[in-house]
C-alpha positions in Angstrom: 30.0 6.8 68.5 31.1 3.5 66.9 27.9 1.7 68.1 25.7 4.5 66.6 27.5 4.2 63.2 27.0 0.4 63.2 23.3 0.7 64.0 22.8 3.3 61.3 24.6 1.2 58.7 22.5 -1.9 59.7 19.3 0.1 59.3 20.4 1.4 55.8 21.3 -2.2 54.8 17.9 -3.6 56.0 16.0 -0.9 54.2 17.8 -1.5 50.9 17.2 -5.3 51.3 13.5 -4.7 51.9 13.3 -2.5 48.8 15.0 -5.1 46.6 12.7 -7.8 48.1 9.6 -5.8 47.1 11.0 -5.1 43.6 11.7 -8.8 43.0 8.2 -9.7 44.2 6.6 -7.2 41.8 8.8 -8.5 38.9 7.8 -12.1 39.7 4.1 -11.2 39.7 4.4 -9.5 36.2 6.4 -12.5 34.8 3.8 -15.0 36.1 1.0 -12.9 34.6 2.8 -12.7 31.2 3.2 -16.5 31.3 -0.5 -17.0 32.1 -1.5 -14.7 29.2 0.8 -16.6 26.8 -0.8 -19.9 27.9 -4.3 -18.5 27.4 -3.3 -17.2 23.9 -1.9 -20.6 22.9 -5.1 -22.3 24.1 -7.4 -19.9 22.3 -5.4 -20.4 19.1 -5.7 -24.1 19.3 -9.5 -23.8 19.9 -9.8 -21.5 16.8 -8.0 -24.0 14.7 -10.3 -26.8 15.9 -13.4 -24.7 15.1 -12.1 -24.1 11.6 -11.6 -27.8 11.0 -15.1 -28.5 12.3 -16.7 -25.9 9.9 -14.9 -27.5 6.9 
């Protein structure tokens, strides 16, 4: 009985850890995408400013 309980608890723990791992991965992906978007926006803004100066 004791061994069965231990194996069940270990299985539950491993499942929860896997879930947290996947959640953290998805969060990291979204964060990196947001950072990339911010960088692109900054670059585009800089380009727009340069174009305006050239027109003048």
